[in-house]
N, C-alpha and C positions, 0 to 999 in steps of 0.2 A: 076753881082749882084748889085753893087752900082748904076748902071744906072736904074735897075728895081726898086730899093728902091726909088731913086729920082723921077722916073716917076710916081710911085704910091703915092708920097707925104708922104712917111713913115719916111723919114730921121729925121725930127723933133721928131716924136713920138718914135723913137727907141733910143733916147739919154738915158743914164743910169739913170738920175734923174727921167725921165718920166717912164721908165720901172719899177722902184721900185714902183712908185705911181700906175701904171696900175696893177701890181701884188698885191699890198696891197688892192686896192679897189675891184678888181675882186675876190680876195680871201675872203674878208669880205662878199661880195655878195653871194659867194658860200656857206659860212658857214651859213648865214641867211636863204637862200633857203633850205639848207639841214635840218636845224632845223625845219623849217615850214613843209617841206615834211615828215619828220620822224613822226611828230605829226599827220598831216592831213592824211597821207597815211593809217594809221591804222584806221582812223575814217570815212573817206568819199571818194568819187570819186575824184581822182587827176585831171581828165580832166577838172573839173570845176574850179580848182585853177591855171590853166595854165597862166591866166592873171597876177598872182603874179610874174611870171618870167619876164614879160615885165616891171612891176612896179619896180622890183628889178634893172633892167637895168637903168631905169630912176633915181631911188634913188641913185645908186652908181656910175654911169657913168656921170650923169648930176645933181649932188646934189644941185646945185644952180639954177636949172631951176624952173620956177614957177610951173611946173607940178610935181615937187618933194616935194613941201611943204605939210605940214600935211592937210591943208584945201583941196587941190586938190586931194591928195591920198585918204584920208579917206572919204571926201565928195563925190568924184567921185565914189568910191565903194558903198557908201550908195545909190547913185542915180542909179548906174548900177544894184544893187540888186533890188531896187524898180521897175525900168523899166522892167528888165528881168523877175522878179518874177510875175509882173502883166500880162505881155504878155504871159508868160508860163502858168499861170493859165487860162487865156482867151483861149489860144490854146487848152488846155486840155478839156475845157468845150464845145468846138465847134467841136468835132469829128463828121464827117458825115458818117463814116463807112468804106469806101474803103481805101485801102492803098495809092492809088494815091492822093485821097483827103486829107488824113492825112498828106502826105508829102508836098503837096502844102500849107496847113494850116501852117505847121511848118515853111516853107520858108517865108510866108507872115508875120507871127507873129515874126519871127526872125528879119526881116527887120524893122518891127515896133518897136521892142524892142531897136534895135540899134539907130534908128532915135529919139525915145523918150528919150533915155539916153543922146544922144548928145544934144538935145534941152534943157533938164533940166540942164545939166552941163553948157552949155553956159549961160543960164539965171541966174543960181546961182553962176557963176564964179568958178566952181569946176572942170574944164576940166581935165580929166585924161584918155587918150586914152585906156589904158588897161581895164578900167572899162566899156567902151562901148563894148569891146570884151566879158567881163563877162556877160553883158546883153544878148548878142546874145547866149552865151553858156548856159544860163539858160533856153532858149527856146529850144535849140537843144539837151539838155541832161536832164536826170532825176535828180531831186534834192529833198532835204527835208530841213526842217527848221534848223536842226543841221548843215547841210552843209553850209547854209548861215551864221550861227554864226561862224563857223570855218574860213570861208573866211574872214569875218570882223576881226576876231581875228588875222588872218595872216597879213592883211594889217596894222592893228594897231601895231602889233609887229614889222613889217618891218619899219614903220614910227618911232617908238620909237628908235630902234637901229640906224637908220640913223641919228636921231637928236643927239643921244649920241656921235656918232663918227664924226659928222659934222666937228669939227675942224681939223680932219685929212684928210678930203676929198677935192678934187678939181675937177672941170669939166674936164673930160678926152677928150672931143670932142671940 
């Protein structure tokens, strides 16, 4: 077992002091996501907020990463919503009728939403990879304006909690 642990490079990470940090930060992340999901699950489709899980990982496993700062988290989500929302509305407006055409339109507009979100995030220095996934999700799934408000509320809540507990956090990777 010791050879396997050493081979996988887990020896350092399994030290007691790190284990406590891992449990603390992953536990905090779990509580934050649980709170967000309990609120959003009763109000909207949770498939569209799956990106918040990836953002939670970044915020609590890599809290000192540039992608975990408020500008990147909140700004990235704003851009993801704009890009995905615009491409989703454009896709809905361009239905040609057949199921095959509709599927192809969704694929094309999903790719456009992802590329547009990436471009806008890079230009504005608000890169946050889960927000690009949100842009894609907004094209591939039905959504409404309250859904977008709840998603923004979720990322703002996550960002605030991360900032409050930041003194307790360390980069886990």
